C-alpha positions as CSV (number, residue, x, y, z in Angstrom):
1,X,-12.6,-22.5,-2.2
2,X,-14.3,-20.4,0.6
3,X,-15.7,-17.0,-0.2
4,X,-13.1,-14.3,0.2
5,X,-10.2,-16.6,-0.4
6,X,-7.3,-14.9,-2.3
7,X,-5.8,-18.2,-3.4
8,X,-6.7,-17.7,-7.1
9,X,-4.9,-14.4,-7.4
10,X,-1.4,-14.1,-8.8
11,X,1.5,-12.9,-6.7
12,X,1.5,-9.6,-8.8
13,X,-2.2,-9.0,-8.0
14,X,-1.6,-9.7,-4.3
15,X,1.4,-7.3,-4.2
16,X,-0.6,-4.6,-6.0
17,X,-3.5,-5.0,-3.6
18,X,-1.1,-4.7,-0.6
19,X,0.3,-1.4,-2.0
20,X,-3.2,-0.1,-2.6
21,X,-4.2,-1.1,1.0
22,X,-1.2,0.7,2.4
23,X,-2.1,3.9,0.5
24,X,-5.6,3.9,1.9
25,X,-4.2,3.4,5.4
26,X,-1.9,6.4,5.0
27,X,-5.0,8.5,4.1
28,X,-6.6,7.5,7.4
29,X,-8.9,4.7,6.3
30,X,-9.4,2.0,9.0
31,X,-7.4,-1.2,8.3
32,X,-10.4,-3.5,7.5
33,X,-12.0,-0.9,5.2
34,X,-8.6,-0.3,3.5
35,X,-8.3,-4.0,2.8
36,X,-11.8,-4.2,1.4
37,X,-11.3,-1.2,-0.8
38,X,-7.9,-2.5,-2.0
39,X,-9.3,-5.8,-3.2
40,X,-12.3,-4.1,-4.8
41,X,-9.9,-1.8,-6.7
42,X,-7.7,-4.7,-7.7
43,X,-10.7,-6.6,-9.0
44,X,-11.8,-3.6,-11.0
45,X,-8.3,-3.1,-12.5
46,X,-7.5,-6.8,-13.3
47,X,-10.9,-8.5,-13.5
48,X,-10.4,-10.6,-10.3
49,X,-8.4,-13.8,-9.7
50,X,-7.4,-16.2,-12.4
51,X,-10.1,-18.8,-13.0
52,X,-8.9,-22.2,-14.2
53,X,-6.4,-22.2,-17.1
54,X,-7.9,-19.2,-18.8
55,X,-5.6,-16.5,-20.0
56,X,-6.3,-12.8,-20.0
57,X,-6.0,-10.7,-23.1
């Protein structure tokens, strides 16, 4: 999987990141920076994408 791929994320994580990104854009953050910050925030909240068949507790 190439670096930066969002393939391992759940649909809920992707949806949350999109909402976070839109919030940053409304505050005047440029699109690319908003996207970067949104995924950084999502990773911090959920611990990143699912890896293998591991479950989160």
